[in-house]
C-alpha positions in Angstrom: 42.3 22.9 -15.5 45.2 21.3 -13.8 44.7 18.1 -11.8 45.0 19.0 -8.1 44.6 17.4 -4.7 42.1 19.1 -2.5 43.2 19.5 1.2 41.5 20.9 4.3 44.2 22.9 6.0 44.9 25.9 8.2 45.0 29.0 6.0 44.3 32.8 6.4 40.8 33.9 5.6 40.3 36.4 2.8 40.2 40.1 3.3 37.0 42.1 3.8 36.5 45.6 2.5 34.4 47.8 4.8 32.9 51.3 4.1 33.0 50.8 0.4 30.4 53.4 -0.9 27.9 52.6 -3.7 28.7 53.6 -7.2 25.9 55.4 -9.0 25.0 54.7 -12.6 26.0 57.5 -14.9 23.8 59.4 -17.4 26.0 57.9 -20.1 25.3 54.3 -18.9 21.7 55.0 -18.8 21.6 56.3 -22.2 23.7 53.3 -23.5 21.1 50.9 -21.8 18.2 52.6 -23.6 20.0 52.4 -26.8 20.9 48.8 -26.3 17.1 47.9 -25.8 16.0 50.1 -28.8 18.6 48.2 -31.0 17.0 44.8 -29.9 13.6 46.2 -30.5 14.6 47.3 -34.1 16.2 43.9 -34.8 13.0 42.1 -34.2 10.5 44.8 -35.5 9.0 45.7 -32.3 6.9 49.0 -32.4 6.6 49.3 -28.6 7.5 47.4 -25.4 5.2 47.4 -22.3 7.4 46.7 -19.4 6.1 45.8 -16.1 7.4 46.2 -12.5 6.4 45.4 -8.9 8.7 45.1 -5.9 9.7 41.4 -6.6 9.8 41.8 -10.4 11.3 45.1 -11.3 14.6 44.5 -12.9 13.8 45.1 -16.4 11.8 48.2 -15.5 14.7 49.4 -13.3 17.2 48.9 -15.9 15.7 51.7 -17.8 14.1 53.9 -15.1 16.7 53.5 -12.2 13.9 52.8 -9.7 11.2 50.1 -8.8 7.6 51.1 -7.9 7.6 50.3 -4.2 4.3 49.2 -2.8 2.7 49.1 -6.2 2.7 48.1 -9.8 3.9 50.1 -12.7 4.4 50.2 -16.5 6.9 51.7 -18.7 5.9 52.1 -22.3 8.9 52.2 -24.6 8.3 53.0 -28.3 10.7 52.4 -31.0 11.1 56.1 -31.6 12.6 56.4 -28.0 9.5 58.0 -26.4 8.7 56.7 -23.1 5.5 56.7 -21.0 5.4 55.9 -17.3 2.1 54.7 -15.9 2.2 54.8 -12.1 0.0 54.6 -9.1 -0.6 57.0 -6.3 2.6 56.4 -4.2 5.0 56.4 -7.1 4.0 59.5 -9.0 6.8 61.5 -7.4 9.3 59.0 -9.0 8.6 60.1 -12.5 10.5 63.4 -11.8 13.7 61.6 -10.7 13.5 58.7 -13.2 16.8 58.1 -15.3 14.8 58.2 -18.4 12.9 61.1 -19.9 9.2 60.4 -19.7 5.6 61.3 -20.0 3.7 60.5 -16.8 0.1 59.0 -16.6 -1.5 58.4 -13.3 -3.3 55.1 -13.0 -4.8 54.4 -9.5 -5.3 50.9 -10.6 -1.9 50.3 -9.7 -2.4 51.5 -6.1 -3.2 49.6 -3.0 -6.6 48.5 -2.2 -8.9 51.1 -0.9 -6.7 54.0 -1.7 -8.3 57.0 -3.6 -9.2 56.5 -7.2 -8.7 60.0 -8.2 -8.0 60.3 -12.0 -9.5 56.8 -12.6 -9.3 55.8 -16.2 -9.7 52.4 -17.8 -6.4 50.9 -18.7 -7.7 50.1 -22.1 -8.3 53.9 -22.6 -4.8 54.7 -21.4 -3.2 52.4 -23.8 -5.3 53.8 -26.6 -4.4 57.4 -25.6 -0.7 56.6 -26.1 -1.2 55.1 -29.4 -0.7 51.5 -28.6 -3.8 50.7 -30.8 -1.9 51.8 -33.8 1.1 49.5 -33.3 1.6 46.3 -35.3 4.0 44.5 -32.9 4.0 45.1 -29.2 6.3 43.3 -26.8 5.3 42.5 -23.2 8.2 42.5 -20.7 7.7 41.2 -17.2 10.8 39.5 -15.5 10.6 36.0 -17.0 11.7 34.6 -20.3 10.1 31.3 -20.9 12.3 28.6 -22.2 9.9 25.6 -22.4 10.2 22.9 -25.1 6.6 22.0 -25.5 4.8 25.3 -25.5 4.8 28.7 -27.5 6.9 30.8 -25.2 6.1 34.0 -27.0 2.5 33.6 -25.8 3.3 33.2 -22.2 3.0 36.4 -20.1 3.9 36.9 -16.5 2.0 40.0 -16.0 -1.2 40.4 -13.9 -4.2 39.4 -15.9 -5.9 42.8 -15.8 -2.9 44.4 -17.8 -2.9 41.6 -20.3 -6.6 41.8 -20.8 -6.5 45.4 -21.3 -3.6 45.2 -23.9 -5.6 42.4 -25.8 -8.7 44.6 -25.6 -7.2 47.8 -26.7 -4.8 46.6 -29.5 -5.5 46.4 -33.2 -7.1 43.1 -34.1 -4.1 42.5 -36.5 -1.5 43.5 -34.1 1.0 40.9 -32.7 1.4 40.6 -28.8 4.6 38.7 -27.8 6.6 38.0 -24.6 9.8 40.2 -25.2 11.7 39.6 -21.9 14.4 38.0 -24.0 15.5 41.4 -25.5 16.6 42.2 -21.8 17.8 38.9 -20.4 18.7 36.1 -22.9 22.3 35.3 -22.8 23.1 35.6 -26.6 21.3 39.0 -27.2 19.8 40.4 -24.1 20.7 44.1 -23.4 21.2 43.4 -19.6 23.6 40.3 -20.0 26.7 42.4 -20.4 28.0 45.3 -18.3 30.2 48.2 -18.8 32.7 49.5 -16.3 30.4 51.7 -14.4 27.9 48.8 -14.2 30.4 46.4 -12.8 31.5 49.0 -10.3 27.9 49.5 -9.3 27.1 45.8 -8.9 30.4 45.2 -7.1 29.0 47.0 -4.1 26.5 44.4 -3.4 28.9 41.4 -4.0 31.4 42.9 -1.7 28.6 43.4 0.8 27.2 40.0 0.6 30.6 38.3 0.9 31.7 40.5 3.9 28.5 39.6 5.6 29.0 35.9 4.9 32.6 36.0 6.7 31.0 37.8 9.6 28.3 35.2 9.9 30.6 32.2 9.6 33.0 33.9 12.4 29.8 34.2 14.6 29.0 30.6 14.5 29.1 29.1 17.9 27.2 26.6 20.0 24.0 28.3 21.3 24.0 31.2 19.0 20.5 31.6 17.4 19.6 31.6 13.7 18.3 35.2 14.2 21.7 36.4 15.5 23.3 34.8 12.4 20.7 36.4 10.3 21.6 39.8 11.7 25.2 39.2 10.5 23.7 38.7 7.0 22.2 42.2 6.6 24.2 45.4 6.0 23.9 49.0 5.4 20.0 48.9 5.3 20.2 47.4 1.9 17.4 45.2 0.6 18.2 41.5 0.1 17.6 40.0 -3.3 16.8 36.6 -1.8 15.3 35.5 1.5 18.1 35.4 4.0 18.9 31.8 5.1 20.2 31.1 8.5 19.0 27.6 9.2 20.4 25.0 11.7 19.5 21.4 12.1 16.3 20.4 10.3 15.0 22.9 7.8 11.5 24.0 6.9 9.8 23.0 10.1 6.3 24.3 10.0 7.0 25.4 6.3 9.1 28.1 7.7 11.9 29.5 5.5 13.2 32.4 7.7 15.6 32.5 10.5 14.1 31.8 13.9 15.4 31.8 17.5 16.5 28.2 17.3 19.9 27.6 18.7 22.8 26.0 16.9 23.9 22.7 18.4 27.1 20.8 18.0 27.0 18.6 15.0 24.1 20.5 13.3 24.1 21.1 9.5 24.0 24.7 8.9 23.1 26.8 5.8 23.8 30.5 5.4 22.8 32.7 2.4 22.6 36.4 1.7 22.4 38.5 -1.4 22.2 42.1 -2.5 22.1 43.6 -5.9 25.0 42.3 -7.8 26.1 39.3 -5.7 25.1 36.4 -3.6 27.1 34.4 -1.0 26.0 31.0 0.3 27.6 28.4 2.5 26.5 25.0 3.9 28.4 22.7 6.2 28.6 21.2 9.7 28.8 22.9 13.1 31.9 20.9 14.3 35.6 21.2 14.7 37.0 18.2 12.9 35.9 15.2 11.0 35.7 12.9 14.0 32.6 14.9 15.0 30.7 14.1 11.8 27.5 12.0 12.3 28.2 8.3 12.2 26.3 7.9 8.9 28.3 10.7 7.2 31.7 9.9 8.4 32.9 10.1 4.9 31.2 13.4 4.1 34.4 15.1 3.0 35.3 12.4 0.4 31.8 11.7 -0.7 30.4 15.2 -1.0 32.5 18.2 0.1 35.9 17.5 -1.6 34.3 16.6 -5.0 32.1 19.7 -4.8 35.2 21.9 -4.2 36.9 20.2 -7.1 33.9 21.1 -9.2 34.2 24.8 -8.0 37.8 25.1 -8.8 37.3 23.6 -12.1 34.6 26.1 -12.8 36.9 28.9 -11.9 39.7 27.6 -13.8 37.7 26.8 -17.0 35.3 29.8 -17.4 36.6 32.4 -19.8 35.3 34.9 -22.7 34.4 33.0 -25.8 33.6 29.6 -24.2 30.3 28.1 -25.2 27.8 27.6 -22.4 27.5 23.8 -23.3 31.3 23.6 -22.8 31.4 24.8 -19.3 28.2 22.6 -18.5 29.9 19.5 -19.9 33.2 20.2 -18.0 31.2 20.2 -14.8 29.3 17.2 -15.6 32.6 15.4 -16.4 34.3 16.3 -13.0 31.1 16.3 -10.9 28.8 13.9 -12.7 24.8 14.5 -12.1 24.4 10.7 -11.8 26.5 10.7 -8.7 25.8 14.1 -7.2 22.2 14.8 -8.4 22.7 18.6 -9.3 19.8 19.6 -11.4 19.9 23.3 -11.9 22.4 25.3 -14.2 25.9 25.2 -12.8 26.3 28.9 -13.0 23.9 31.8 -14.0 23.8 35.5 -14.7 23.4 38.0 -11.9 22.3 41.6 -11.9 19.6 43.5 -10.0 18.2 40.1 -9.2 20.1 37.2 -8.0 19.0 34.9 -11.0 18.5 36.8 -14.1 19.0 33.9 -16.8 21.7 31.4 -17.5 23.7 30.8 -20.7 25.2 27.6 -19.1 22.8 24.6 -19.9 22.9 21.3 -21.8 23.5 22.0 -25.5 23.8 25.9 -25.0 25.3 27.7 -28.0 25.4 30.9 -26.1 29.0 32.4 -25.8 30.2 33.8 -22.5 31.0 37.4 -23.1 33.1 40.2 -21.6 30.9 42.2 -19.0 28.9 39.2 -17.9 28.5 38.8 -14.2 28.0 35.1 -13.2 27.3 33.2 -9.9 29.0 29.8 -9.3 25.8 27.8 -8.5 26.4 23.9 -8.3 24.0 22.3 -5.9 24.8 18.6 -5.0 22.0 16.5 -3.5 23.3 13.2 -2.3 20.9 11.0 -0.4 21.8 10.7 3.3 24.3 13.5 3.2 24.3 17.2 4.3 24.7 19.5 1.3 27.7 21.8 0.8 27.9 25.2 -1.0 30.3 28.1 -1.7 28.2 30.3 -4.1 29.8 33.6 -5.1 30.0 36.1 -8.0 32.6 36.8 -10.7 32.6 39.0 -13.8 34.2 38.3 -17.1 36.4 41.2 -18.4 38.5 41.5 -21.5 41.7 43.7 -21.6 39.8 46.8 -22.6 37.2 46.4 -19.9 39.8 45.8 -17.3 41.8 48.8 -18.4 38.7 50.9 -18.0 38.1 49.5 -14.6 41.7 50.1 -13.6 41.7 53.7 -14.8 38.2 54.8 -13.7 37.8 52.9 -10.6 41.3 52.4 -9.0 40.0 51.6 -5.5 37.7 48.8 -7.0 40.7 47.6 -9.2 42.9 47.3 -6.1 40.1 45.2 -4.4 40.0 42.9 -7.5 43.7 42.4 -7.5 43.7 41.6 -3.8 41.0 39.0 -4.3 42.8 37.5 -7.3 46.0 37.3 -5.5 44.3 35.4 -2.6 42.7 33.0 -5.0 45.9 32.2 -6.8 48.4 32.3 -4.0 46.5 31.1 -1.0 43.9 28.8 -2.5 46.1 27.9 -5.4 43.3 28.2 -8.1 44.6 29.0 -11.5 42.0 31.7 -12.1 41.6 32.7 -15.8 42.9 36.2 -16.6 39.4 36.9 -17.9 37.9 36.4 -14.4 37.6 39.2 -12.0 36.2 38.4 -8.5 33.5 40.6 -7.3 33.1 38.8 -4.1 35.7 38.6 -1.4 35.1 34.8 -0.7 35.3 33.5 -4.1 36.8 29.9 -3.7 36.7 30.1 0.1 35.0 27.0 1.8 35.0 26.0 5.5 33.2 22.7 5.6 33.4 22.6 9.5 32.1 26.0 11.0 33.9 25.7 14.3 37.3 25.3 12.6 37.5 28.9 11.7 41.0 28.8 10.6 40.6 26.0 8.1 39.4 25.9 4.6 40.0 24.0 1.4 42.7 24.7 -1.0 44.4 23.0 -3.8 47.8 21.3 -3.8 49.1 21.3 -7.3 
């Protein structure tokens, strides 16, 4: 990291890429995913995994099946032999035929919506026994959450509905071990999902490109009198499901406990927060609806010096420091040095892994010995909280890629590679950020921050 002065100046905005088609995951990728999970099972002697999903918590299930059980719950039972059983409710039975993993289907209306027909009803305990779980010695339970507490037995915490856990406990052999096994999927040092091949990066870049394009559109649409709802419309695209609740919040937030955009109108001098995310990427911005520093509130006249500029220095440091082979604790300590918690009161991890969900897990935490690897997709996520001051945000997604992975991207996805080159050139030549060669930007707006929404031609950049 080179010392640099941060200036707010007139610069061109980054390029957006429209009409970028989604990239589908190949059969080879899906086979590779299954093998990675099986290898992790073997390393820890798991005989079977019971993998849960619902609409909100389907990432680990979808990683292997290619779909989530909309409207309902569902289970995938993966045995160490590679044999798979899908246990699905009424409205997802049709999905078994198009699942990306070879499977045996069992219908369980227990997973269906209330008062739907209970045809083929069977006790879940009986279903588990029928597929041989009672004969297993070590069963892993996979929801979406890996627990990382210091004072509890994390292996014994399960984030599945009670009726499923109760059925597992009742049907299993009395000597069999039941453990939380989400770490096999999402833990930074070993998790199957924490690194991506070229096909997966192309797949997830679709969402990162989409979210950052939406963010540019929303920032350009900010005017006095525009409603939160209108800005919220700019933060949706192509009928895709958001992976976070869309934020378009002006002025005081959370009135009446509300977290959604309303018809409240933007006023001059308002703080304004904007956030959107799709599979593979999130974009977030916070700043003031003003044109220049003289319009800042009287009690925040030094907002740039006190909050926004130090924050941007932390973002540029993050981008210039992160690279393959670095320990999570090293990046954590680097951010702590340039943006001390004691002064800026950030509390969460300064960066985390992204995938089908917005926050999968994070290798970046105090004392982390987890190594940053080629194929990881990470989100810049440093959230200051300085009493009396509006916040600031420029959250975006990047991937780490070694020379071999970059070569595969360049050869197999030339259009994607050209977008990456365009983004890197902008970051290096316009924003003057010395981006590591390992970093490939998946978002169009990495490093791009307008603290004043009405000054649409102005943003921060580094002066070396």
